[in-house]
N, C-alpha and C positions, 0 to 999 in steps of 0.2 A: 311926405316923402324926405326919403333920406338923402341926408349931406353925406358926400364921401369923404373920408378922413386925408387929411392933408400931405402928412407923413405917409401913409399905404402909399397914395398917387404919385407921391416923388419918388419912394422906393421901387414902384415900378415901372416909370420911365428910369429911372437910372439903370434898371435888371435889363430892361429894353433895348437901351443903347449898345446893352453887353454882348448883344445877342452877334453881329458881324465880325467879334471877335471869336466867339462861340464854334461858329462854322468854319473861319479860318483853322484855331487850332486842333476843328475833328480833322479839317482834310490834310494837316498835319500826323494825324496817322496818334493822336493823343486821346487818352483813355479819359474816361467823364471824371474820373477822379481830378485827376492832373487837370485838367479843364475848370473844372470847378474848384481848384486850389489857387490857380493860374487869377482867375475872378473872383474869388471872392462872394460866391455864391453858394448856395448846395447844392449836389450832386442830384437831386430829383428835380431841382429846376434845368441842368444839363440835360436829363435824360428828358425832358419835357418837350424841348426846346429841340430836339435834333433826334425827335424817335422816330419819325419817317426818312433820316437818311443811316446809309447803310454804315456799318462797325469798319472803323479802323482798324489797323492793322491791329496793332497795340491792345485794342480794346476785346478784338477775337480772340488772341492769343490770351486773353485775362481771365475768358469765359474757358476756353478747354480749346485743344485741338481738335481737328476732324476725329482721331484716332479714339480721341481719351471719350468724345461725343459717338461714335460706334460703339466704347465701351459700355459708358455708359445706357446706352437703348437696349444692347443685351443683358447687362443687365435687368435692367427694366421687365424685359422681354421673359426671364427665367422667373422672374419674382411673378408677375401674372400667370405663366404655365401652371409654378407651384400653386398658387391662390386656387386655379380653376381645379383641378387635381384633388387640392385639400377639402376646394364645398366635395366636391362628387364625392367623394370616400365617406362624406359624413353620412348615416342613416340618417331619414327623413321622422318627425315627431311618430308618424301613424305606422312605422316600423318596431318601434322601441317593443322589447318581452322582457317580460317579469323573469329574474332570475334565483332561486333560492339560495339562501345564505347556507353554505356548509357547516357544519360543526354546530348550529346556534338554533338546537327545537323550537317550534313553535315562532321564531323572528319571522317580523315580516321581511317579504321575497325583496330586492334588490333592483331598479332598474339598470337596464345595461345604457351606455351613452354609445 
């Protein structure tokens, strides 16, 4: 049977005691980084603890405004459209044709792209 590390168990207990304070700070619209700095824990720990809570105003602003989100979505859509059109413009491997090389007698033909 595996024996638990007592130092690790003590640190987990200390962190668990900070959870109510983290929830309170999140309720005050603090960002994850601000909460992590105030409590002296990693931001990833704060993210895991508050994963199911809606973001506060400051955190939502840090991620971007709805206008910025719409702008990014439009850019993503235009990129997707460009990719789709570039895929349709490429000839399939079966349609490659041999082109003669002008000015080079007896040279092998070159494939078109």
